[in-house]
C-alpha atoms as a printed R data frame, in Angstrom:
    type eleno elety resid chain resno       x      y       z
1   ATOM     1    CA   MET     A     1  37.960 39.024 -56.039
2   ATOM     2    CA   ASP     A     2  37.135 35.675 -54.403
3   ATOM     3    CA   GLU     A     3  33.649 34.151 -54.219
4   ATOM     4    CA   ALA     A     4  33.120 35.096 -50.558
5   ATOM     5    CA   GLU     A     5  33.778 38.763 -51.222
6   ATOM     6    CA   ARG     A     6  31.605 38.668 -54.339
7   ATOM     7    CA   ARG     A     7  28.693 37.375 -52.255
8   ATOM     8    CA   ARG     A     8  29.199 40.060 -49.644
9   ATOM     9    CA   ARG     A     9  29.394 42.782 -52.281
10  ATOM    10    CA   SER     A    10  26.092 41.548 -53.701
11  ATOM    11    CA   ASN     A    11  24.299 42.411 -50.441
12  ATOM    12    CA   PRO     A    12  25.928 45.506 -48.928
13  ATOM    13    CA   VAL     A    13  22.817 46.389 -46.920
14  ATOM    14    CA   GLY     A    14  22.905 43.008 -45.225
15  ATOM    15    CA   LEU     A    15  26.612 43.417 -44.547
16  ATOM    16    CA   VAL     A    16  25.914 46.718 -42.792
17  ATOM    17    CA   GLY     A    17  23.202 45.131 -40.670
18  ATOM    18    CA   ASN     A    18  25.395 42.192 -39.728
19  ATOM    19    CA   GLY     A    19  28.276 44.528 -38.983
20  ATOM    20    CA   CYS     A    20  26.125 46.448 -36.511
21  ATOM    21    CA   ALA     A    21  24.949 43.235 -34.861
22  ATOM    22    CA   ARG     A    22  28.553 42.058 -34.469
23  ATOM    23    CA   HIS     A    23  29.883 45.511 -33.550
24  ATOM    24    CA   CYS     A    24  32.239 45.357 -36.519
25  ATOM    25    CA   LEU     A    25  32.925 48.858 -37.817
26  ATOM    26    CA   GLU     A    26  35.004 47.546 -40.722
27  ATOM    27    CA   ASP     A    27  32.076 45.552 -42.134
28  ATOM    28    CA   VAL     A    28  29.774 48.545 -41.760
29  ATOM    29    CA   ARG     A    29  32.303 50.731 -43.547
30  ATOM    30    CA   ARG     A    30  32.703 48.206 -46.383
31  ATOM    31    CA   GLY     A    31  28.947 47.813 -46.724
32  ATOM    32    CA   ILE     A    32  28.360 51.568 -46.910
33  ATOM    33    CA   ASN     A    33  31.114 52.004 -49.509
34  ATOM    34    CA   TRP     A    34  29.911 49.090 -51.654
35  ATOM    35    CA   ALA     A    35  26.324 50.333 -51.418
36  ATOM    36    CA   ALA     A    36  27.444 53.764 -52.646
37  ATOM    37    CA   GLU     A    37  29.048 52.085 -55.655
38  ATOM    38    CA   THR     A    38  25.847 50.154 -56.409
39  ATOM    39    CA   SER     A    39  23.147 52.838 -56.584
40  ATOM    40    CA   PRO     A    40  21.760 55.830 -54.658
41  ATOM    41    CA   ARG     A    41  18.782 53.716 -53.575
42  ATOM    42    CA   ILE     A    42  20.933 50.933 -52.140
43  ATOM    43    CA   HIS     A    43  23.198 53.510 -50.510
44  ATOM    44    CA   ALA     A    44  20.214 55.111 -48.771
45  ATOM    45    CA   GLN     A    45  19.031 51.694 -47.607
46  ATOM    46    CA   ALA     A    46  22.464 50.887 -46.224
47  ATOM    47    CA   LEU     A    47  22.637 54.149 -44.286
48  ATOM    48    CA   ASP     A    48  19.163 53.533 -42.879
49  ATOM    49    CA   ARG     A    49  20.069 49.977 -41.870
50  ATOM    50    CA   GLY     A    50  23.256 51.251 -40.302
51  ATOM    51    CA   ILE     A    51  21.758 54.007 -38.172
52  ATOM    52    CA   ARG     A    52  18.939 51.776 -36.957
53  ATOM    53    CA   GLY     A    53  21.254 48.889 -36.212
54  ATOM    54    CA   ALA     A    54  23.865 51.011 -34.485
55  ATOM    55    CA   PHE     A    55  21.307 52.629 -32.191
56  ATOM    56    CA   ARG     A    56  19.743 49.250 -31.471
57  ATOM    57    CA   GLU     A    57  23.134 47.809 -30.533
58  ATOM    58    CA   GLN     A    58  24.177 51.003 -28.709
59  ATOM    59    CA   ASP     A    59  27.419 51.092 -30.696
60  ATOM    60    CA   GLU     A    60  28.944 54.532 -30.196
61  ATOM    61    CA   GLU     A    61  31.883 53.905 -32.545
62  ATOM    62    CA   ILE     A    62  29.680 52.938 -35.495
63  ATOM    63    CA   LEU     A    63  27.279 55.804 -34.818
64  ATOM    64    CA   ILE     A    64  30.071 58.376 -34.822
65  ATOM    65    CA   TYR     A    65  31.388 56.914 -38.087
66  ATOM    66    CA   LEU     A    66  27.935 57.139 -39.677
67  ATOM    67    CA   VAL     A    67  27.535 60.760 -38.584
68  ATOM    68    CA   THR     A    68  31.042 62.078 -39.238
69  ATOM    69    CA   GLU     A    69  32.222 60.029 -42.223
70  ATOM    70    CA   ALA     A    70  29.267 58.342 -43.907
71  ATOM    71    CA   ASN     A    71  27.150 61.507 -43.602
72  ATOM    72    CA   VAL     A    72  23.963 59.684 -42.673
73  ATOM    73    CA   PRO     A    73  20.998 62.052 -43.259
74  ATOM    74    CA   LEU     A    74  20.230 63.952 -40.058
75  ATOM    75    CA   GLU     A    75  16.516 63.248 -40.422
76  ATOM    76    CA   GLU     A    76  17.360 59.615 -39.673
77  ATOM    77    CA   ILE     A    77  18.285 60.650 -36.116
78  ATOM    78    CA   ASP     A    78  15.571 61.657 -33.673
79  ATOM    79    CA   PRO     A    79  15.797 62.889 -30.062
80  ATOM    80    CA   TYR     A    80  14.675 59.609 -28.547
81  ATOM    81    CA   GLN     A    81  17.410 57.672 -30.331
82  ATOM    82    CA   LEU     A    82  20.075 60.066 -29.086
83  ATOM    83    CA   SER     A    83  18.727 59.872 -25.547
84  ATOM    84    CA   THR     A    84  19.217 56.098 -25.482
85  ATOM    85    CA   ILE     A    85  22.985 56.453 -25.817
86  ATOM    86    CA   SER     A    86  24.340 59.234 -23.645
87  ATOM    87    CA   SER     A    87  27.485 59.762 -25.686
88  ATOM    88    CA   LEU     A    88  28.595 63.376 -25.582
89  ATOM    89    CA   PRO     A    89  31.048 62.853 -28.480
90  ATOM    90    CA   LEU     A    90  28.125 61.565 -30.561
91  ATOM    91    CA   TRP     A    91  25.868 64.407 -29.486
92  ATOM    92    CA   GLU     A    92  28.625 66.885 -30.302
93  ATOM    93    CA   ALA     A    93  29.048 65.301 -33.727
94  ATOM    94    CA   VAL     A    94  25.368 65.558 -34.673
95  ATOM    95    CA   LEU     A    95  25.190 69.152 -33.459
96  ATOM    96    CA   LYS     A    96  28.271 69.998 -35.512
97  ATOM    97    CA   ARG     A    97  26.458 68.609 -38.556
98  ATOM    98    CA   GLY     A    98  23.568 70.992 -37.874
99  ATOM    99    CA   TRP     A    99  21.134 68.750 -36.002
100 ATOM   100    CA   ASP     A   100  18.494 70.895 -34.249
101 ATOM   101    CA   ILE     A   101  18.946 70.512 -30.494
102 ATOM   102    CA   ASN     A   102  15.338 71.623 -29.901
103 ATOM   103    CA   GLN     A   103  13.611 69.420 -32.456
104 ATOM   104    CA   ARG     A   104  10.836 67.110 -31.320
105 ATOM   105    CA   THR     A   105  10.149 63.486 -32.142
106 ATOM   106    CA   LYS     A   106   7.468 62.937 -34.757
107 ATOM   107    CA   SER     A   107   5.677 60.527 -32.434
108 ATOM   108    CA   HIS     A   108   6.692 58.726 -29.254
109 ATOM   109    CA   GLY     A   109   4.855 56.304 -26.995
110 ATOM   110    CA   GLY     A   110   1.200 55.403 -26.867
111 ATOM   111    CA   LEU     A   111   0.078 59.018 -26.907
112 ATOM   112    CA   GLY     A   112   2.190 59.854 -29.931
113 ATOM   113    CA   GLN     A   113   3.920 62.591 -27.983
114 ATOM   114    CA   ARG     A   114   6.456 64.888 -29.589
115 ATOM   115    CA   LEU     A   115   9.386 65.214 -27.204
116 ATOM   116    CA   ARG     A   116  12.784 66.904 -27.268
117 ATOM   117    CA   LEU     A   117  16.156 65.558 -26.214
118 ATOM   118    CA   LEU     A   118  15.951 67.719 -23.081
119 ATOM   119    CA   ASP     A   119  12.639 66.082 -22.178
120 ATOM   120    CA   PHE     A   120  14.126 62.610 -22.410
121 ATOM   121    CA   VAL     A   121  17.144 63.363 -20.187
122 ATOM   122    CA   CYS     A   122  15.627 65.951 -17.829
123 ATOM   123    CA   TYR     A   123  16.510 63.761 -14.834
124 ATOM   124    CA   ASP     A   124  20.278 63.864 -15.480
125 ATOM   125    CA   SER     A   125  21.922 67.030 -14.160
126 ATOM   126    CA   ASP     A   126  25.120 66.697 -16.207
127 ATOM   127    CA   LEU     A   127  23.275 66.109 -19.491
128 ATOM   128    CA   VAL     A   128  20.782 68.881 -18.750
129 ATOM   129    CA   HIS     A   129  23.521 71.459 -18.199
130 ATOM   130    CA   TRP     A   130  25.391 70.237 -21.285
131 ATOM   131    CA   LEU     A   131  22.298 70.755 -23.423
132 ATOM   132    CA   LEU     A   132  21.448 74.133 -21.898
133 ATOM   133    CA   ASP     A   133  24.994 75.326 -22.543
134 ATOM   134    CA   ARG     A   134  24.541 74.464 -26.229
135 ATOM   135    CA   GLY     A   135  21.242 76.184 -26.835
136 ATOM   136    CA   ALA     A   136  18.536 73.849 -25.595
137 ATOM   137    CA   THR     A   137  15.457 75.870 -24.695
138 ATOM   138    CA   VAL     A   138  13.088 75.198 -21.816
139 ATOM   139    CA   ASP     A   139  10.150 76.654 -23.760
140 ATOM   140    CA   ASP     A   140   9.681 76.333 -27.500
141 ATOM   141    CA   GLY     A   141   6.191 77.830 -27.474
142 ATOM   142    CA   GLU     A   142   4.199 74.638 -28.051
143 ATOM   143    CA   LYS     A   143   0.682 74.852 -26.591
144 ATOM   144    CA   ASP     A   144  -0.533 71.261 -27.015
145 ATOM   145    CA   THR     A   145   0.010 69.956 -23.476
146 ATOM   146    CA   VAL     A   146  -0.849 66.354 -24.402
147 ATOM   147    CA   LYS     A   147   1.260 65.871 -27.517
148 ATOM   148    CA   CYS     A   148   3.961 68.326 -26.428
149 ATOM   149    CA   PRO     A   149   3.941 68.296 -22.611
150 ATOM   150    CA   PRO     A   150   5.527 71.365 -20.982
151 ATOM   151    CA   LEU     A   151   8.979 70.755 -19.542
152 ATOM   152    CA   LEU     A   152   7.942 71.308 -15.920
153 ATOM   153    CA   GLN     A   153   5.289 68.636 -16.298
154 ATOM   154    CA   THR     A   154   7.863 66.177 -17.604
155 ATOM   155    CA   ALA     A   155  10.251 67.205 -14.837
156 ATOM   156    CA   ALA     A   156   7.594 66.615 -12.184
157 ATOM   157    CA   GLU     A   157   7.305 63.062 -13.456
158 ATOM   158    CA   ARG     A   158  10.995 62.298 -14.003
159 ATOM   159    CA   ALA     A   159  13.423 64.876 -12.595
160 ATOM   160    CA   THR     A   160  14.683 65.848  -9.148
161 ATOM   161    CA   VAL     A   161  13.379 68.857  -7.257
162 ATOM   162    CA   PRO     A   162  16.628 70.834  -7.835
163 ATOM   163    CA   LEU     A   163  16.346 70.299 -11.604
164 ATOM   164    CA   TYR     A   164  12.655 71.209 -11.526
165 ATOM   165    CA   LYS     A   165  13.608 74.446  -9.755
166 ATOM   166    CA   LEU     A   166  16.310 75.127 -12.354
167 ATOM   167    CA   PHE     A   167  13.822 74.767 -15.209
168 ATOM   168    CA   GLN     A   168  11.392 76.966 -13.302
169 ATOM   169    CA   GLU     A   169  14.012 79.689 -12.854
170 ATOM   170    CA   LEU     A   170  14.787 79.563 -16.581
171 ATOM   171    CA   GLY     A   171  11.141 80.203 -17.443
172 ATOM   172    CA   ALA     A   172   9.911 76.736 -18.345
173 ATOM   173    CA   PRO     A   173   6.110 76.588 -18.673
174 ATOM   174    CA   HIS     A   174   3.892 74.708 -16.254
175 ATOM   175    CA   GLY     A   175   1.617 71.874 -17.324
176 ATOM   176    CA   PRO     A   176  -1.845 70.849 -16.090
177 ATOM   177    CA   ARG     A   177  -0.773 67.395 -14.898
178 ATOM   178    CA   GLU     A   178   2.344 68.098 -12.827
179 ATOM   179    CA   LEU     A   179   0.979 66.970  -9.460
180 ATOM   180    CA   HIS     A   180  -0.932 64.058 -10.999
181 ATOM   181    CA   LEU     A   181   2.193 62.644 -12.632
182 ATOM   182    CA   ALA     A   182   4.321 63.280  -9.544
183 ATOM   183    CA   VAL     A   183   1.761 61.373  -7.471
184 ATOM   184    CA   LYS     A   184   1.766 58.461  -9.882
185 ATOM   185    CA   ARG     A   185   5.563 58.402  -9.701
186 ATOM   186    CA   ALA     A   186   5.443 58.482  -5.888
187 ATOM   187    CA   SER     A   187   3.183 55.429  -5.918
188 ATOM   188    CA   GLY     A   188   5.419 53.523  -8.323
189 ATOM   189    CA   PRO     A   189   8.337 51.145  -7.792
190 ATOM   190    CA   TYR     A   190  10.790 54.036  -7.260
191 ATOM   191    CA   PRO     A   191   8.776 56.535  -5.190
192 ATOM   192    CA   TYR     A   192   9.986 60.130  -5.037
193 ATOM   193    CA   MET     A   193   7.888 61.941  -2.455
194 ATOM   194    CA   GLU     A   194  10.131 65.008  -2.471
195 ATOM   195    CA   MET     A   195   8.528 66.205  -5.712
196 ATOM   196    CA   VAL     A   196   4.980 65.802  -4.387
197 ATOM   197    CA   ARG     A   197   5.834 67.668  -1.188
198 ATOM   198    CA   TYR     A   198   7.471 70.487  -3.140
199 ATOM   199    CA   LEU     A   199   4.562 70.901  -5.537
200 ATOM   200    CA   VAL     A   200   1.976 70.946  -2.753
201 ATOM   201    CA   ASP     A   201   3.737 72.564   0.202
202 ATOM   202    CA   GLU     A   202   5.986 75.013  -1.673
203 ATOM   203    CA   LEU     A   203   4.153 75.780  -4.915
204 ATOM   204    CA   GLY     A   204   0.673 75.352  -3.482
205 ATOM   205    CA   LEU     A   205  -0.759 73.082  -6.173
206 ATOM   206    CA   ASP     A   206  -4.337 71.987  -5.506
207 ATOM   207    CA   VAL     A   207  -4.587 68.404  -4.215
208 ATOM   208    CA   ASN     A   208  -8.134 68.257  -5.602
209 ATOM   209    CA   GLN     A   209  -7.447 69.565  -9.087
210 ATOM   210    CA   LEU     A   210  -9.192 67.418 -11.679
211 ATOM   211    CA   ASP     A   211  -7.041 66.216 -14.533
212 ATOM   212    CA   GLY     A   212  -9.216 66.930 -17.509
213 ATOM   213    CA   ASP     A   213  -9.278 68.861 -20.750
214 ATOM   214    CA   GLU     A   214 -10.645 68.517 -24.240
215 ATOM   215    CA   TYR     A   215  -8.551 65.419 -24.892
216 ATOM   216    CA   PHE     A   216 -10.416 63.385 -22.318
217 ATOM   217    CA   GLY     A   217 -13.418 63.249 -24.612
218 ATOM   218    CA   CYS     A   218 -11.378 60.888 -26.797
219 ATOM   219    CA   SER     A   219 -10.971 57.182 -26.107
220 ATOM   220    CA   ASP     A   220  -7.384 56.911 -27.346
221 ATOM   221    CA   THR     A   221  -5.641 59.313 -24.981
222 ATOM   222    CA   GLY     A   222  -4.531 56.627 -22.521
223 ATOM   223    CA   MET     A   223  -4.874 59.240 -19.766
224 ATOM   224    CA   PHE     A   224  -6.652 58.864 -16.437
225 ATOM   225    CA   PHE     A   225  -9.370 61.261 -15.397
226 ATOM   226    CA   GLY     A   226  -9.558 62.410 -11.827
227 ATOM   227    CA   PRO     A   227  -7.764 64.217  -9.006
228 ATOM   228    CA   PRO     A   228  -4.202 63.396  -7.912
229 ATOM   229    CA   LEU     A   229  -5.516 60.843  -5.400
230 ATOM   230    CA   TYR     A   230  -6.808 58.733  -8.288
231 ATOM   231    CA   TRP     A   231  -3.422 58.749  -9.965
232 ATOM   232    CA   ALA     A   232  -1.952 57.182  -6.836
233 ATOM   233    CA   MET     A   233  -4.018 54.104  -7.700
234 ATOM   234    CA   GLU     A   234  -2.346 53.829 -11.103
235 ATOM   235    CA   GLY     A   235   1.200 53.425  -9.794
236 ATOM   236    CA   SER     A   236   2.620 49.921  -9.687
237 ATOM   237    CA   GLY     A   237   3.814 50.295  -6.096
238 ATOM   238    CA   GLY     A   238   1.846 50.523  -2.870
239 ATOM   239    CA   GLY     A   239   1.171 54.245  -2.793
240 ATOM   240    CA   GLU     A   240   0.408 54.370   0.929
241 ATOM   241    CA   GLU     A   241   2.755 57.257   1.742
242 ATOM   242    CA   VAL     A   242   1.536 59.564  -1.005
243 ATOM   243    CA   VAL     A   243  -2.130 58.750  -0.325
244 ATOM   244    CA   ARG     A   244  -1.716 59.591   3.366
245 ATOM   245    CA   PHE     A   245   0.084 62.813   2.426
246 ATOM   246    CA   LEU     A   246  -2.690 63.893   0.054
247 ATOM   247    CA   LEU     A   247  -5.388 63.143   2.625
248 ATOM   248    CA   GLU     A   248  -3.488 65.148   5.236
249 ATOM   249    CA   ARG     A   249  -3.378 68.055   2.780
250 ATOM   250    CA   GLY     A   250  -7.134 67.939   2.215
251 ATOM   251    CA   ALA     A   251  -7.653 65.549  -0.695
252 ATOM   252    CA   ASP     A   252 -11.303 64.514  -1.100
253 ATOM   253    CA   PRO     A   253 -11.645 60.731  -1.621
254 ATOM   254    CA   TYR     A   254 -15.155 61.192  -3.017
255 ATOM   255    CA   LEU     A   255 -14.255 63.728  -5.679
256 ATOM   256    CA   ASN     A   256 -15.239 62.388  -9.092
257 ATOM   257    CA   GLY     A   257 -16.019 58.948  -7.674
258 ATOM   258    CA   ASP     A   258 -15.065 56.782  -4.711
259 ATOM   259    CA   ALA     A   259 -11.343 56.365  -4.083
260 ATOM   260    CA   MET     A   260 -12.035 53.432  -1.750
261 ATOM   261    CA   GLU     A   261 -13.738 51.476  -4.524
262 ATOM   262    CA   LYS     A   262 -10.933 52.320  -6.921
263 ATOM   263    CA   ALA     A   263  -8.274 51.157  -4.451
264 ATOM   264    CA   GLU     A   264 -10.153 47.913  -3.819
265 ATOM   265    CA   SER     A   265 -10.468 47.261  -7.546
266 ATOM   266    CA   ARG     A   266  -6.688 47.736  -7.893
267 ATOM   267    CA   GLY     A   267  -5.961 45.373  -5.010
268 ATOM   268    CA   LYS     A   268  -4.248 48.133  -3.010
269 ATOM   269    CA   GLN     A   269  -5.134 46.945   0.472
270 ATOM   270    CA   GLY     A   270  -2.641 49.274   2.144
271 ATOM   271    CA   VAL     A   271  -4.342 52.250   0.525
272 ATOM   272    CA   VAL     A   272  -7.765 50.876   1.469
273 ATOM   273    CA   ALA     A   273  -6.660 50.769   5.102
274 ATOM   274    CA   ILE     A   274  -5.477 54.391   4.972
275 ATOM   275    CA   LEU     A   275  -8.727 55.537   3.371
276 ATOM   276    CA   GLN     A   276 -10.616 53.746   6.123
277 ATOM   277    CA   GLU     A   277  -8.537 55.668   8.669
278 ATOM   278    CA   TRP     A   278  -9.649 58.861   6.962
279 ATOM   279    CA   LYS     A   279 -13.301 57.794   7.047
280 ATOM   280    CA   ASP     A   280 -12.951 57.015  10.749
281 ATOM   281    CA   GLY     A   281 -11.586 60.494  11.405
282 ATOM   282    CA   LYS     A   282  -8.119 59.273  12.338
283 ATOM   283    CA   ILE     A   283  -6.244 61.376   9.763
284 ATOM   284    CA   ALA     A   284  -6.010 65.043  10.653
285 ATOM   285    CA   VAL     A   285  -6.218 67.496   7.776
286 ATOM   286    CA   GLN     A   286  -3.564 70.199   7.850
287 ATOM   287    CA   ARG     A   287  -5.345 73.426   7.023
288 ATOM   288    CA   LYS     A   288  -3.608 76.193   5.107
289 ATOM   289    CA   ASP     A   289  -2.870 79.364   7.008
């Protein structure tokens, strides 16, 4: 054994990490094997370094090796990680090992939400059908709509109308913030008005429904409080189209505050102009039959 190999054998965990960074499966394999020869503790550290590094580098080959040959503990793999690399061979491998397709993350995002793989990829028709064919459920019975948002609420924010309808047909539960999140999306950089129109014109959701529950008494929810019109102010785009739509469907700009003041404070001059049209009686409200 030469000096270079001796040095590498002395730090198998580092070798695994470097192998992931350089997309070198052989170094990862050597590091895992040498770590196993060193001690159970070092072996566990090497597997942890490997799975984290491989997901970070989006290396499908190394990930499949870790799952199928190195037998990385399944608890090291969470739904969010899998969603970041849409590799069906990898997904098939973890399911074959017994990974629970309906498990939730322990905590994700600022709200510490607990989401499933289906939640993360609900916008992709091919992945959705693949998961449904393998036992993914649209309703796992969770009742906490903040930490575990219902699938239809997530779909309203991220999916297409056809996928939303599919989940609906399969019995997915509704959430209290579907229209609010769809409105925020429609006022963002990639507006999708089709969802807002479907929720209001087809499902009949209330354009003046306040978004509030027991969680809004807490300061760390990161949620907005107000009707859908207020959520249009939180999108990073203009929001003019969705604001006009909501006003035409009977949204009240004075519900729970003054939407004009909110729009001005957000620098949304296009929205301010539309609200002024409403105040001047230039926007006709379409009454329900």
